[in-house]
N, C-alpha and C positions, 0 to 999 in steps of 0.2 A: 788534137783529134777532133774531127768535125762530126756533127750529128747528121744523120740521114733525114732529109726533108720528106714529109709524107706526100704521097702521090695525090693527084686530084681525086681519084676514086676513093682513097682512104679518107680524105677530107669530107667527101660527100656522104659517106656511109653513116646511116643513122639519122640523117636530116629528114625532118618532116616539114610540111607547110607551116606548122605552128612554131617550129624552132629555127627556121631559116633566118629570120630577121630578129631573133631574140636579142642580139647585141644592140639593136637600135632602140629597143624598148626597156632594156634593163636599167634599173635605177639603183644607185648605191646610196645607202643612208650614211649620214655623217658619222654615226657610231661605227659603221663597218670600216671607215677610213681612219678612225681615231681623231677626227677633226674637232670633236666637242671639247677636247682637252688642249687644243692648240690656241694659246693666248695671242699668237701673232696674227690671227685673222682680224681684219677690221670689221666693224658692225655691218658695213655695206657688203663685204664678202660673205659674212654669215647670213645676211638677208638673202643674197643671191643664191647661196647654197640651199637654204630652206625653201625658197620659192621654186627653185628648179625641181625639188623633190616633192613638194606639196603644192600643186598649182591652185588649189581651192582655198588656201589660207588668205585671210584678209589682213590688212594693215593693223586692225584692232587686235588680232591674235598675237601680234609681235610687239605690242607695247611693253610688256614686262618680259624682257629677254630671258632672265634667269628662270622664271617660272615656266615659260614656254619651252625652253630647252630641257628642263627637268621632265616635263610632260613628254616631250619628243623622245627622250631617252627611255621613258617608261614603256613606249610602244603604243601610246594612245592613238597616234595618227597612222599606224601601220595599216596596210590594206589587209582585209580579211581573207 
């Protein structure tokens, strides 16, 4: 049984200028993806993940990975 695809009109209903491009600015935290528990990620992949989410973090902030990721999970770096 196939699902009916929404019409263009249905897709555009409720869109405002502030939500049209929301998918382009949406960020997903590692906790939402469950990646902080994934031991298969390399340090480089973890660094890339963190840097993509928090562009203002310096290299010094990442020196102690366990401490930093504990703070990250606590919400310290979440936007207000």
